[in-house]
N, C-alpha and C positions, 0 to 999 in steps of 0.2 A: 429057277432064278427068281430072286426076290425083287419085286417091283417097288421102286421108291415113289411115293406120292409127293408131287410138288405142291407147295403152297406159295402164295404171293405175300411177301412182307412189305409193309409200308413204313418208310422213315421220313421224318422232316429233314430237309436239307436247307442250309442257309447259304445263300449266294451273296458274296460281297465283291465289289469291283476291286481288281488288283491295281496297284500303283502303276505297273508297267503295261496295263491294258488287260482285257479279258476278265475272268472271274476266278475267285477262290471259293470252293465249296466245302462245307463241313457238315458232319452229321452229329448233332448233340447226343443222341442215344448211343453212339459208337465212338467213345473217346479216342482221339487220334486219327480218326478216319476223315481224311481231307485230301483234296486234289485241286488242280487248277487247269484252266483251259483258255484258249485265245478268244473263244466266243461262248455265249450262253449255251448254244447247242452242243458244242464240243465239251463244255464243262459237265453237262448232263450225262453225256456218254462216259466221261472220265469218272464221275462220282458213282455211277452204277457199277463200273468196273471195280472201283475202290471198295464199295460195299460188298460186292461178291467176293473179293479177295479177303476182306476182313472176316466175313462169315465163314469162308472156307478154312481159314486158319483156326477159328474158334472150333469148327467141326472136327478138324484133324486132331486138335488138342483135347477134344472131348469137353470143351467148355460150353456153358449155357449161352444160347443166342439171346441177346437182350431184345425184348420187344418194347416198342414205344407205347406209353400209356395213352389210351384214347382220350383221356380228359385233358391232355396237354393243350394249352392255349398259347398261341404266339401272336403278339400284338406290339404296337409301338405306343410308348407313353411319353408325353411331353412334360418337361420340367423347366422351370425358369433358370437361366444361368446368366450372370453369377447368382448364386443362391444367397438370399439375405439370411443372416444368422441372428435375426431378432426374435 
């Protein structure tokens, strides 16, 4: 029997507050991979499940699994608003 070696993949997840409460989570490296939960902790569990489902479908369809680039930087940038057009 062939043994499958597991590896751990790491993805950036963006958590945003949902209007109705809780959070919406999305994974930029996996387009369309998103979920929501009533609390931050629940949303973490839900997004892990969504990622596993996403990767499973890719594997079943023999599609390449996207890996996140290590040089990705996530930060906030401040801009003045309204912006002057001069």
